[in-house]
C-alpha positions in Angstrom: 33.3 -28.9 -141.4 30.3 -26.8 -140.4 28.7 -29.3 -138.1 29.4 -28.0 -134.5 29.1 -31.6 -133.1 31.6 -32.9 -135.5 33.9 -30.0 -134.8 33.7 -30.7 -131.0 34.3 -34.4 -131.5 37.4 -33.7 -133.7 38.9 -31.2 -131.2 38.4 -33.6 -128.3 40.0 -36.4 -130.2 42.9 -34.2 -131.1 43.5 -33.2 -127.5 42.6 -36.4 -125.8 46.1 -37.3 -124.7 46.3 -33.9 -123.0 43.1 -34.6 -121.3 44.4 -37.9 -120.0 47.6 -36.3 -118.7 45.4 -33.7 -116.9 43.4 -36.4 -115.2 46.6 -38.3 -114.2 48.0 -35.1 -112.6 44.8 -34.7 -110.5 44.8 -38.3 -109.4 48.4 -38.1 -108.3 47.5 -35.5 -105.6 45.8 -37.3 -102.7 42.5 -36.0 -101.4 41.6 -38.6 -98.7 38.6 -37.5 -96.7 39.0 -38.0 -93.8 41.3 -36.4 -92.9 40.2 -33.9 -95.6 43.2 -31.7 -96.3 42.0 -30.8 -99.8 43.3 -27.3 -100.3 46.5 -28.5 -101.9 44.6 -30.4 -104.6 42.6 -27.2 -105.3 45.8 -25.3 -105.8 47.2 -27.9 -108.1 43.9 -27.9 -110.1 43.9 -24.1 -110.3 47.5 -24.2 -111.6 46.6 -26.7 -114.3 43.6 -24.8 -115.3 45.7 -21.6 -115.6 47.7 -23.5 -118.2 44.6 -23.7 -120.3 43.9 -20.0 -119.9 41.2 -20.5 -117.2 41.3 -18.2 -114.2 40.0 -20.3 -111.3 38.5 -18.2 -108.5 39.7 -19.6 -105.2 37.1 -19.7 -102.4 38.7 -21.0 -99.2 36.3 -22.0 -96.5 37.3 -20.4 -93.2 39.7 -22.7 -91.2 37.5 -22.8 -88.1 34.4 -23.8 -90.1 36.4 -26.6 -91.7 37.8 -27.7 -88.4 34.4 -27.7 -86.7 33.1 -29.8 -89.5 35.8 -32.4 -88.9 38.1 -31.7 -91.9 41.4 -29.9 -92.4 41.2 -27.6 -95.4 38.8 -26.8 -98.2 39.2 -24.4 -101.1 36.4 -24.5 -103.7 37.1 -23.4 -107.3 34.9 -21.6 -109.8 35.8 -20.9 -113.4 33.5 -18.6 -115.4 33.3 -18.4 -119.1 30.9 -16.3 -121.1 29.9 -16.7 -124.8 28.5 -14.3 -127.3 27.4 -11.1 -125.6 28.6 -12.4 -122.3 32.2 -11.6 -123.0 35.2 -13.9 -122.7 35.8 -13.4 -119.0 32.3 -14.4 -118.0 32.0 -11.3 -115.8 29.8 -9.2 -118.0 26.0 -9.4 -118.4 25.0 -12.9 -119.5 22.6 -13.2 -122.5 21.5 -16.8 -122.4 21.5 -19.6 -119.8 24.4 -20.1 -117.4 25.2 -23.8 -117.1 27.3 -25.0 -114.2 29.4 -28.2 -114.3 30.1 -29.6 -110.8 32.6 -32.3 -109.8 34.1 -33.1 -106.4 37.7 -33.7 -105.6 37.4 -35.2 -102.1 37.3 -39.0 -101.9 37.3 -41.8 -99.3 40.7 -43.1 -98.3 42.1 -45.9 -100.6 42.1 -48.8 -98.1 43.9 -52.0 -98.9 44.2 -54.5 -101.8 45.4 -52.3 -104.6 47.5 -53.8 -107.3 48.2 -50.3 -108.8 49.2 -47.4 -106.6 46.1 -45.5 -105.5 47.7 -42.2 -106.5 49.7 -43.6 -109.5 47.5 -42.7 -112.4 48.8 -45.9 -114.0 47.4 -46.7 -117.5 47.0 -50.4 -118.3 44.9 -51.9 -121.1 43.1 -48.6 -121.8 42.2 -48.0 -118.1 43.5 -45.3 -115.8 43.9 -46.5 -112.2 43.8 -44.4 -109.0 41.5 -43.3 -106.2 38.9 -40.8 -107.7 39.9 -41.7 -111.3 36.2 -42.7 -111.9 34.4 -40.7 -109.2 34.9 -37.9 -109.7 38.2 -36.4 -110.7 37.4 -37.9 -114.1 34.8 -35.1 -114.5 37.3 -32.4 -113.6 38.8 -33.6 -116.9 35.6 -34.2 -119.0 34.0 -30.9 -117.9 37.2 -28.9 -118.4 37.9 -30.3 -121.9 34.2 -30.0 -122.9 34.5 -26.3 -122.1 37.8 -26.0 -124.0 36.2 -27.6 -127.0 33.4 -25.1 -126.8 35.8 -22.3 -126.8 37.5 -23.7 -129.9 34.3 -23.9 -132.0 33.3 -20.4 -130.9 36.7 -19.2 -132.1 36.0 -21.0 -135.3 32.8 -19.1 -135.9 30.1 -21.0 -133.9 27.4 -18.7 -132.5 26.9 -19.4 -128.8 25.1 -17.4 -126.2 25.2 -17.8 -122.4 27.8 -18.9 -119.9 29.5 -22.0 -118.5 30.8 -22.3 -114.9 33.1 -25.0 -113.6 32.5 -25.8 -109.9 35.2 -27.9 -108.5 34.4 -28.5 -104.8 35.8 -30.6 -101.9 33.0 -31.7 -99.6 30.9 -34.4 -101.2 32.0 -37.2 -98.9 30.9 -35.2 -95.8 27.6 -34.0 -97.4 28.5 -31.0 -99.5 27.6 -28.2 -97.1 31.1 -26.7 -97.3 31.3 -27.5 -101.0 28.5 -26.4 -103.3 26.4 -25.6 -100.3 28.9 -23.0 -99.2 29.2 -21.4 -102.6 25.4 -21.2 -103.0 24.9 -19.9 -99.5 27.4 -17.1 -100.0 25.8 -16.0 -103.3 28.9 -16.9 -105.3 26.9 -18.6 -108.0 23.4 -19.0 -109.2 23.3 -21.0 -112.5 20.3 -21.7 -114.5 21.1 -25.4 -115.0 23.6 -27.9 -113.6 25.3 -31.0 -114.8 27.0 -32.9 -112.0 29.7 -35.5 -112.0 28.4 -38.9 -113.2 29.0 -42.5 -112.4 27.2 -44.5 -115.0 26.0 -44.3 -118.7 22.5 -43.3 -117.5 21.4 -39.7 -117.1 20.5 -39.7 -113.4 17.7 -37.4 -112.4 16.9 -38.6 -108.8 18.7 -40.0 -105.9 18.1 -41.2 -102.3 18.4 -39.1 -99.3 20.6 -40.1 -96.4 20.4 -39.8 -92.6 23.5 -40.6 -90.6 23.3 -40.8 -86.8 25.6 -41.6 -83.9 24.1 -43.6 -81.0 26.0 -43.7 -77.7 24.8 -46.5 -75.4 25.7 -45.9 -71.7 25.9 -48.6 -69.1 28.3 -48.9 -66.1 31.8 -50.2 -66.1 32.7 -53.1 -63.8 35.4 -55.7 -63.3 34.6 -58.9 -65.3 35.1 -60.9 -62.1 32.1 -59.2 -60.5 29.9 -58.3 -63.6 26.8 -57.9 -61.5 28.2 -54.6 -60.1 28.1 -53.1 -63.6 25.6 -52.6 -66.4 26.7 -54.0 -69.8 26.5 -51.3 -72.4 27.2 -53.9 -75.1 24.1 -55.9 -74.2 22.1 -52.7 -74.4 23.7 -52.0 -77.8 22.8 -55.5 -79.0 19.1 -54.8 -78.1 19.3 -51.5 -80.1 20.9 -53.3 -83.0 18.3 -56.0 -83.1 15.5 -53.4 -83.1 17.2 -51.5 -85.9 17.7 -54.6 -88.0 14.1 -55.6 -87.5 13.1 -52.2 -88.7 15.4 -52.7 -91.7 13.4 -55.8 -92.6 10.2 -53.8 -92.7 11.8 -51.3 -95.1 11.9 -53.9 -97.8 8.1 -53.7 -98.0 8.2 -50.0 -98.9 8.9 -49.5 -102.7 9.9 -46.5 -104.6 8.3 -45.5 -107.9 11.6 -44.1 -109.2 13.4 -46.4 -111.7 16.8 -47.5 -110.3 15.7 -47.0 -106.6 14.2 -49.9 -104.8 13.4 -49.4 -101.1 14.7 -47.7 -98.0 17.5 -49.4 -96.0 19.6 -49.1 -93.0 23.3 -49.9 -92.3 25.3 -49.8 -89.1 28.7 -49.2 -90.4 30.8 -48.6 -87.3 30.8 -49.9 -83.7 33.2 -48.9 -80.9 33.1 -49.8 -77.2 34.7 -51.2 -74.2 38.1 -50.6 -72.6 39.5 -54.1 -72.1 38.7 -57.8 -72.2 38.3 -58.1 -68.5 36.1 -55.0 -68.1 32.3 -54.9 -68.5 31.8 -52.2 -71.2 30.3 -49.0 -69.9 29.9 -47.3 -73.3 29.3 -48.4 -76.9 29.0 -46.1 -79.9 27.1 -47.1 -83.0 27.1 -45.1 -86.3 24.2 -45.8 -88.7 23.3 -44.8 -92.2 19.6 -44.7 -93.2 19.0 -44.3 -97.0 15.7 -42.5 -97.7 13.8 -43.0 -101.0 12.5 -39.8 -102.7 9.0 -40.4 -101.5 9.9 -40.3 -97.8 9.7 -37.4 -95.4 13.1 -37.0 -93.6 11.5 -35.6 -90.4 9.3 -38.7 -90.1 12.2 -41.0 -90.9 14.4 -39.5 -88.2 11.5 -39.5 -85.6 10.9 -43.2 -86.3 14.6 -44.1 -85.9 14.8 -42.2 -82.6 11.7 -43.9 -81.3 13.0 -47.4 -82.2 16.3 -46.8 -80.4 14.7 -45.2 -77.3 12.2 -48.0 -77.0 14.9 -50.7 -77.3 17.0 -49.0 -74.7 14.1 -48.5 -72.3 13.6 -52.3 -72.2 17.1 -52.7 -70.8 17.3 -51.7 -67.1 20.1 -49.2 -66.4 20.8 -48.5 -70.0 20.5 -45.0 -71.4 21.2 -43.6 -74.9 22.3 -40.4 -76.6 21.4 -39.9 -80.2 23.2 -37.4 -82.4 22.4 -36.5 -86.0 25.6 -36.5 -88.1 24.1 -35.8 -91.5 20.8 -35.1 -93.2 21.1 -35.2 -97.0 17.7 -34.8 -98.7 16.8 -36.8 -101.8 17.1 -35.3 -105.2 14.0 -35.1 -107.4 13.6 -33.8 -110.9 12.6 -30.2 -111.2 10.3 -29.0 -114.0 13.0 -27.0 -115.8 15.4 -29.9 -116.4 13.6 -31.3 -119.5 15.8 -29.6 -122.2 19.0 -30.5 -120.3 18.0 -34.2 -119.9 16.8 -34.5 -123.5 20.0 -33.0 -124.8 22.2 -35.4 -122.7 20.1 -38.4 -123.9 20.1 -37.3 -127.5 23.9 -36.7 -127.6 24.6 -39.8 -125.5 22.8 -42.0 -128.0 24.6 -40.4 -130.9 28.1 -40.9 -129.3 27.5 -44.2 -127.5 25.3 -45.8 -130.2 22.7 -46.9 -127.8 19.7 -45.4 -126.0 20.7 -43.6 -122.8 17.9 -43.9 -120.2 17.1 -41.7 -117.3 17.2 -43.3 -113.8 17.5 -42.8 -110.1 20.3 -44.0 -108.0 20.4 -45.2 -104.4 23.5 -43.1 -103.8 23.2 -39.5 -102.4 25.1 -36.6 -103.8 25.6 -32.9 -103.2 23.6 -32.2 -106.4 20.6 -32.0 -104.1 21.9 -28.7 -102.7 21.5 -27.1 -106.1 18.0 -28.6 -106.5 17.0 -27.3 -103.1 17.7 -23.8 -104.4 15.5 -24.4 -107.5 18.3 -25.1 -110.0 17.3 -27.9 -112.4 20.0 -30.6 -112.5 21.1 -33.9 -114.0 23.9 -36.2 -113.1 26.1 -37.2 -116.1 29.8 -37.7 -116.7 32.7 -40.0 -117.3 31.5 -43.1 -115.4 31.4 -46.7 -116.5 28.2 -48.5 -117.5 27.6 -49.2 -113.7 29.2 -47.9 -110.5 30.3 -51.4 -109.6 32.4 -51.8 -112.8 34.7 -48.9 -111.8 35.6 -50.3 -108.3 34.6 -46.8 -107.0 35.3 -46.7 -103.2 37.1 -50.0 -103.5 40.7 -51.2 -104.4 41.8 -50.6 -108.0 39.3 -47.9 -108.8 39.7 -47.2 -112.5 38.3 -45.4 -115.5 38.1 -46.8 -119.0 39.6 -44.0 -121.1 37.3 -44.5 -124.0 34.4 -43.7 -121.6 36.2 -40.5 -120.7 36.5 -39.6 -124.3 32.9 -40.3 -125.1 31.5 -38.5 -122.0 33.5 -35.4 -122.8 32.0 -35.4 -126.3 28.4 -35.8 -124.9 28.9 -32.9 -122.4 30.4 -30.7 -125.0 27.7 -31.4 -127.5 25.0 -30.8 -124.8 26.5 -27.4 -123.9 26.6 -26.4 -127.5 23.0 -27.3 -128.0 21.8 -25.4 -124.9 24.0 -22.3 -125.7 23.2 -22.3 -129.5 22.4 -18.7 -130.4 19.1 -18.3 -132.3 
């Protein structure tokens, strides 16, 4: 069997039960964020990787930085593997491209409504259940076993040249600044190309940006029996909400040219306020999420939101507001150097799945943007279902179809082999 793709496929099929057990072990260690105590999962992942002969560099983010960020612990992992003249430890001079594979281990808390334990890793009818089974601990497995398959064909005589890095990070849910952003800022990695954890059959090359803000509406507390002695912060908050929702209606008139992305939108996801039923509320806090299409300027978006909020508050006597930015995640847009990567993923995806694999954008935001902001061409692809909705990602009974895991592992392995092919 001299065909590298056939050799890769055969190795992955032969070791697939082992890959599934690896994913189960990762799902069984909780990484709920918040609270974000994710270092124990990194230690478990490093231990499992060592069993495959991979030395995972541990890069703990200083405790005070993590605490100031609102989390408890983060240790990011890097595995480096060189091929050809690069040497087996990946630490010598690399002759050929370095391709990073990034997946995140942090995930939102499970919530209610599960029929399988959120950390069980139960397998039923060809599906593996558990929080992060689909997004994105699945790609800890697909990327690790794609790299192992690559090692196997090199040992069998395949000529490869370049390097592969596994980046397993723990800050996607809070924006990525202490995950990939921290590794990049500290000069710990600078790959030529990136494949990031996927969530659909498509090759995703663009995504929305996200602005999250906290709005505190101040009034004046008073006894409900004498409400005229107070200023109702909730009424002020209602005025702000009405203004924001009116703005949201206008966003539907703005259309993106990116396939898979429609228009900007705004969501108020959390409201807190008041002290008791018989007290006029003196303070109400709103938290909002504004998704930005790739064509928008984040600075203009933020300025407009602030103006809308301030104008609404100014129309309510006695009401004042404080506005705090919580997150600014810029959109991801294709970089000129991603053509060979995208075409390889599409070509191999079609061969493995038996159907054309389109490129698209997604209304989600990811930490892939942090690589692109540093000029690293990237694509999002991995062991997701046909659509995000099908996997129940971020909902009860999140699951992964195991056949999708098998096929995505083959696509990634084939793509790496194509990009690292010597000569």
